[in-house]
N, C-alpha and C positions, 0 to 999 in steps of 0.2 A: 229558605232563608241561608244565606251564606254565612259561614261559620268564620268568627276571627282567624285570621292568621297565627296570630300571636308569638310575633317572630321579634326575640330579645338579639339586637344586634351590637356585637364587640366585640368588633374584628382587632386583630392584631394590627400592628403601625406597617408591616412590612415582611419582607423575606428576611430572617435573621441570619445571616453567612457569618457570624461570628466577629470576625472583622469587620463586617461591614454592613449596614442596613439598607434594603431596596427598598425605598417606602412603594406604598400603592400609587398613590398619589401621581408620583414622578414617575411609577412606570408606565400609568396608562399616559401620559405625557408622551413619552417615548412610542405607545404602541400607537398616537394618535398620528403623532410628525411620520412615523415610519409608514405608517398605511398611508397616509398622506402622500410623500414620494411616491410610493408603487402607486397608486389611482393615477398622479400626473404622468410618473412614466407608461403608462398604458396611453395616456392622452398626447402625448407628446409623440410618441411612438405612430400612432395615425395622423397625428397633425404633421408629420414630418423635421420635427423641430428638436433640436441637438440636449444631450445630458448634460453640455455644460451650461447650456441656460437652465435648466432644470434645477442643478446644484443651485446657481446663481437664485433662484426662485424660492429654493427652501431655506436659501439663509435670508432674505428679504423676509418673509414670511414668518419665520419662527422668534426675529430681533422684533418685527410690528408685532407679535402675537402677546409675546410676553411684556413689553415696554408697555403696550397701550392696555392691557390687562391690570398691569399692577396702575399705570396710572388713572385708568378707570376709576378703581375700586379709592384713589387717593381723592380725588375730586367730585365724585357723584356720590360719596357711599359715605366717607371718612374725615373731610377736608376739616373738621374742628379740631381733629386732632393731631393731624399730620401739618397745620397751620402753626403748630407750636414745637413742632419735630420735622424738621425739613429734612434733615440727615437721615432720618429714617422712609423717608420715601422712595431709595434706590437702593439704600443700604442693609445687609440684613441682619441687624444688630441694633440696640440701641445702648445710649450712653448714660443715661440717668431712668432711676436712682443709681444703680450701679450698671456695667458694664455685661451686655445680656445679649447671647444669639437668640435672634427672633425668627429668622427665614423669612419670607414673605408670605404673610398669612393671607392677605387678601389681593385678590384678582377679579376682576369685571369683565366678561363677557361682551358689555357694551362698549367699551374702550378697546377690547381686542378689534373688535368688526372695526370699527372707526380706523386704528391705527394700519389693521391691514391694508384697508381701500388705499390710504395714503402711501404706504409703503410699495403696494401694488401699483402705484401712480408714477414712481420713483423708478421701481424695477421698469414697467414697460418702456420708459421716457429714456432709459439709458442702454438694457440690453435686448429686451424682445421686439421693441418698435413695431408694435402691432397695436390694433385697436386697444383701451383699457377696457370694455367691454369685452372683448375675445377673451384677453386675460381673466379677469373676472368670473364671465360665464363659468370655464371650467375650474379655476379656485372653487368656485362655490361647491364641488361635490367633494371636495378634499375638505372643506371646512365643515361640512354636515358631519362627515362620519368621523371627524375627530371630534365632534362636540360631544358623541356617544360616548366617548372615552373617558373624557374630561369631568363630566356628571357622574359616571361612576366611579372616575378618581374621590368626586366628592362625597358619594355612598360611603367607601370605605374610609374618608375621614369624619364620618357621620356630623356632615357640616352642610349649611345650606337647606334645611329641613323645613317638613309642612307644619302646619297648625296641628293642635291636637284631633285625634277624630276616634270613633266608635268604629269605623267603619272596617269591613275585612283586610283592606290594605292597612292598615297602623302597624309601624315598628316601634316598638322602641328602642331607641337610639339611647343607650348606657352614656355613652362617653360624651354626648352633647348634653345630657338632661347633668349628669353629675360630675362635679369638676375634678381634676385629679387628688387636690387636695383632699375634698368631702369622701371620696374612693378609701384613701388610706387612713382616716379618721374613724369611718365605718367599721372597716375590716380590722386595725390596728397592724395592716401589713405596710411594711416601708417603701417597698417600691409598687408605685401606682399601677403599674402594667398586671403583676401578680395581683392587687388588691379588686383592680375591674375584674379579673377575672373569677376570682371569690364571690363577691356579687351576684356577677350571672351562672355561677355554677352549685353555688350554696345554699342549702336549704333553709340557715339559720339566719339568709341575708332575705328573706323572700318579702319581707315588709317594706325594707330599702327598694327590692324591685318593683314592688308595687306602686310605689310612690311617682317611678317613671311615667311618664304619660306614654299612649302608643299617639304617633304622629307619622303624617301623610308623608311617605316616601320621596319626596317632590324630584328629588335627585334621578331616581329610576324612572318616574312619570316624564321628565324631560330627555332622559335617555332614549327610551320607548319614541316618542315625536319624534326626534332627530333621526333615530333609523327610517322611521316613516319619508322624513323629509330626502333623505341620501335616497332610500328607494325609487322616492319617484323623480330625482336629479337624474340619477343612473340611468334610468329607463330614458328619460327623456334625450339624453347624450348620445345615449349607444343605439337605441332604437328606434329613433323620431329624425327627423331635420330640423328638431330646435337649435340644434348647433347653430345653426345657419343665420339664424334671427338673431341680431346680434340684443343682449340683453333680457333677453327672455327667460334664458337660468339662471342668471344672476337676480332678476326681477323674483321668479318665484320662489330662488331661494330665501328673498329678501320677506316675501310674505308667510312664506310655510314656517318657515322658521321663528322667527321675531312673534307669529302667532302663537306658535307654543310655547314659547315663553309668558307669551300673555295670558292666556289661560291659568297655567300652572302657579301663575303668580297668587291668585286668587288662593288658592289654599296653602300659599306659601308663607311663613314666618316672615316678617318685615327684617328688610337686611338693613334698615334705616336710610339716609339719604334727605333729600329734600321732599318727602313725600309730605310734612306736617304741614312744609310752608305753604304746599297747595292744598291743605283741608282732608288730608287724608281718604280724598275721594278714589284713587289710584294709587298705587306702588311706586318707589322710585322705578324699580324694573318696566312695570309699565308704562309709565311716561315717556322712556328712551327707546323704548319698542315701537312706537305709533310714528314715530319721524320714519325708521325702518320700513315699516310697515305700507307709509302711504307711498315712497319711495319706489319700493318695489310693483305698487299697482301701476305707477307711472312707467316705469321701464317695463313693463308687460303688454300696456297698451298702445306705447310708441313701438315695439317692437313688433307686434301685431297689426299696426296699423303703416307699416314701412313695405314696401314692396320689395319682394327678394329678387 
């Protein structure tokens, strides 16, 4: 019988340089895009494409990812709020009841996926001038690798957690379960960062810590799944002739990646959205994953049926 890991997750917000805080979530995005550029550089070298085209691809992909992820969250998961606060959709602060810097707290991977496809269409039409599927087959590798680090960033932020569990994989996310104000009230320490630390390390607050339920680390489940997806695509591109069958790599990417998302959603806490309107049969994330999975199977079938 496996013993519970009993991990208490209470990370700092980032690397404190004194004059500036490098947040782990932002750092993971930098790592994701940098690794994506490196992978595509290797692919472009193999395919005889120029670095200038790669730099343009990087710009199109970054803009498409960030803009699509934000709009996806707004329209798929939180439209009831944003329809009354339109200025907050693309601005990192709110004006009422008082002016407050909020950052961009919501990003949705389904929105990012749709926006990147649109961005690649315009990139290919204006710059690459190849088949659109040729581009998407190769970008799929970078998106799969990037997804790993984005989910690790979610883990550092103690967000997108799973449902409570008694399994060996359960983790106590202090900063997800207890608000900053609650941490301050429990400890009587004015600084929320120090208050969180006190709860996690001081035996006097063991009772409070016992109130925090262990939950599935669904961010790590997805990160591990995406690692497998990346390994499969990497092997297919570099070790087989799959790259010459247009749509095969991209179709495989759609089926595998969104299947990982679909499965993990079963143990993930609800992120809201339109799932209640459909009877809560599936989560919003699962409903949004189904069209991508079906499109992936269609692309795979078309690629395998076509004579090369």
